[in-house]
C-alpha positions in Angstrom: 147.8 122.0 -114.4 145.4 121.2 -111.3 142.9 123.1 -109.1 145.4 124.0 -106.6 147.8 125.7 -109.0 148.0 129.3 -110.3 148.3 130.6 -113.5 151.0 132.9 -115.1 149.6 135.8 -113.5 149.5 134.2 -109.9 145.6 134.1 -110.2 143.9 130.9 -108.4 142.6 128.7 -111.0 139.0 127.2 -110.2 138.2 123.6 -110.5 137.4 122.4 -113.9 135.4 118.9 -114.1 134.1 117.3 -117.4 131.5 114.6 -117.9 132.4 111.6 -120.4 130.7 108.7 -121.8 128.8 107.1 -124.7 125.6 108.0 -125.8 122.6 107.8 -123.1 125.0 107.4 -120.1 123.2 110.2 -118.1 126.1 113.1 -118.6 123.6 116.0 -118.5 121.3 114.3 -115.5 124.6 113.7 -113.4 126.3 117.0 -114.0 122.9 119.2 -113.1 122.8 116.8 -110.0 126.3 117.9 -109.2 125.8 121.5 -109.7 122.7 121.3 -107.4 124.9 119.6 -104.7 127.7 122.3 -105.1 125.4 125.1 -104.9 123.7 123.7 -101.5 127.2 124.3 -100.2 127.6 127.5 -101.6 129.4 127.1 -104.7 127.8 128.7 -108.1 129.7 126.2 -110.8 129.0 127.3 -114.5 127.3 124.6 -116.3 128.4 124.2 -119.9 128.6 121.6 -122.9 130.6 120.9 -125.9 130.1 121.0 -128.7 128.6 124.4 -127.9 128.5 126.4 -125.0 129.2 129.7 -126.3 126.9 131.5 -129.1 129.3 130.8 -131.9 129.9 127.5 -130.4 126.3 126.4 -130.3 126.0 127.4 -134.0 128.7 125.3 -135.0 127.0 122.5 -132.8 123.8 122.6 -135.1 125.6 122.0 -138.1 127.8 119.0 -136.6 125.0 117.2 -135.0 122.2 117.4 -137.9 122.2 115.0 -141.1 122.9 111.3 -141.7 125.5 109.5 -139.6 128.0 109.9 -142.6 127.2 113.8 -143.1 130.7 114.8 -142.2 133.9 113.0 -142.3 135.6 112.4 -139.2 138.4 115.0 -140.3 135.8 117.4 -140.9 133.8 116.4 -137.7 137.3 117.3 -135.6 137.7 120.7 -137.4 134.4 121.8 -136.5 134.6 120.7 -132.9 137.7 122.6 -132.7 136.2 125.8 -134.1 133.5 125.5 -131.4 136.3 124.5 -128.8 138.3 127.4 -129.4 135.6 129.9 -129.1 134.0 128.3 -125.9 137.3 127.9 -124.2 138.4 131.6 -124.9 135.1 133.4 -124.3 133.6 130.8 -121.5 135.8 128.3 -119.9 139.2 130.3 -119.2 137.2 133.7 -118.0 135.1 131.7 -115.8 138.0 129.8 -114.1 140.2 133.0 -114.0 137.2 134.5 -112.1 137.3 131.5 -109.4 134.3 130.0 -110.6 133.9 126.1 -110.7 133.3 124.9 -114.5 131.2 121.5 -115.1 131.6 120.6 -118.8 129.3 118.2 -120.5 131.9 116.6 -123.2 135.0 118.1 -124.0 138.6 117.1 -125.0 138.0 113.2 -124.4 135.0 113.1 -126.6 137.1 114.4 -129.5 140.1 112.0 -128.9 137.6 109.0 -129.0 135.0 110.0 -131.4 137.4 111.3 -133.8 140.6 110.0 -132.8 140.0 106.5 -131.6 136.5 105.4 -133.2 136.9 107.5 -135.9 140.2 106.5 -137.2 142.2 109.8 -137.0 144.4 108.6 -134.3 145.1 110.3 -130.8 148.6 111.9 -132.2 146.8 114.2 -134.8 143.9 115.1 -132.5 146.0 116.1 -129.8 148.4 118.3 -132.1 145.2 120.1 -133.6 143.5 120.5 -130.2 146.1 122.1 -128.4 145.8 125.7 -129.6 141.9 125.3 -129.0 142.2 124.0 -125.5 144.9 126.9 -124.8 145.9 125.1 -121.4 142.5 124.7 -120.2 142.7 120.8 -119.3 140.4 119.0 -116.9 141.2 118.6 -113.3 138.8 115.5 -112.8 137.0 113.8 -115.9 133.8 111.8 -114.3 133.5 108.6 -116.9 130.1 107.4 -116.8 130.2 103.5 -118.3 127.4 101.7 -119.8 126.9 98.6 -122.0 126.2 99.8 -125.5 123.0 98.5 -125.8 121.8 99.6 -122.7 123.0 103.5 -123.5 121.4 103.4 -127.0 118.1 102.0 -125.5 118.0 104.8 -123.2 118.6 107.3 -125.4 116.2 106.0 -128.3 113.6 106.3 -125.2 114.6 109.6 -124.6 113.4 110.8 -128.3 115.1 111.8 -131.3 119.0 112.2 -131.2 121.9 113.5 -133.1 123.6 111.8 -136.0 126.2 110.0 -134.0 123.5 108.2 -132.1 122.6 106.7 -135.6 126.0 105.3 -136.1 126.4 101.7 -136.2 126.5 99.5 -132.9 130.3 98.6 -133.9 131.2 102.4 -133.7 129.4 102.9 -130.3 131.5 99.7 -129.1 134.6 101.3 -130.1 133.7 104.5 -128.3 133.3 102.7 -125.3 136.4 101.1 -125.2 137.9 104.2 -126.5 136.9 105.9 -123.1 138.0 103.2 -121.0 141.3 103.2 -122.8 142.1 106.8 -121.8 140.7 106.3 -118.4 143.5 103.5 -118.1 146.2 105.8 -119.6 145.2 108.6 -116.9 144.1 107.3 -113.9 144.9 110.3 -111.7 142.3 112.4 -113.7 139.5 109.9 -114.6 136.8 108.7 -112.2 135.4 105.8 -113.8 131.6 105.3 -112.4 129.3 102.8 -113.4 126.0 104.3 -115.2 123.7 101.6 -114.9 122.3 101.9 -111.2 119.9 104.6 -110.4 120.7 108.1 -110.8 120.9 109.0 -107.1 123.4 106.1 -106.5 125.3 107.3 -109.4 125.4 111.1 -108.0 126.5 109.7 -104.7 129.5 107.9 -106.3 130.3 110.8 -108.4 130.3 113.1 -105.3 132.7 110.8 -103.5 135.0 111.3 -106.4 134.5 114.9 -106.2 134.7 115.3 -102.5 137.9 113.3 -102.6 139.6 115.2 -105.3 138.8 118.5 -104.3 138.7 118.1 -100.5 140.8 121.5 -99.8 138.6 123.5 -102.0 135.1 122.0 -100.2 136.6 122.4 -96.7 134.3 124.8 -94.7 
């Protein structure tokens, strides 16, 4: 369902944007920059993240991200992510969109498809079947995929300080993550905007803005 459509009750659905990519690509930074730009235009978006975004989902996040790289099996990770997503969507994302508020989310369904489905070896079919009830129809209108060579992303993340167990996984895993995201973008070019993330943050932000402006011209019109 696109942002220009309505839900079953005839209510307008606000735009839903997600930011995706491997470790260290700058998702959180770019989400904040886009939110700031939207606010300058009189739009107050909800900024959220996954796993997390609601109190219960944040508790699951702490379980999921702590420990050694192999602390959880991919299937265990998937169930944890979906438990968090079900709560986040029901308590945060869906109510915000129903109220007409833009939603900007740092990671969402595509991270699950890549980290557990493709790089984790569970396969897309299983992930899609299991996550459908948790998503509850809240699919992104636009997904910003920030793409960066693996070595550069991991170096950036290392400079930022200690990270999660996912960052400590081996380089082959991270290479599969990057290729997995690019694979999904090729499958759904109408939803994804692939943005090179190696340029200065201001340049990346401008590229993202062009993608947002093109996709949501109607919503952004004065």
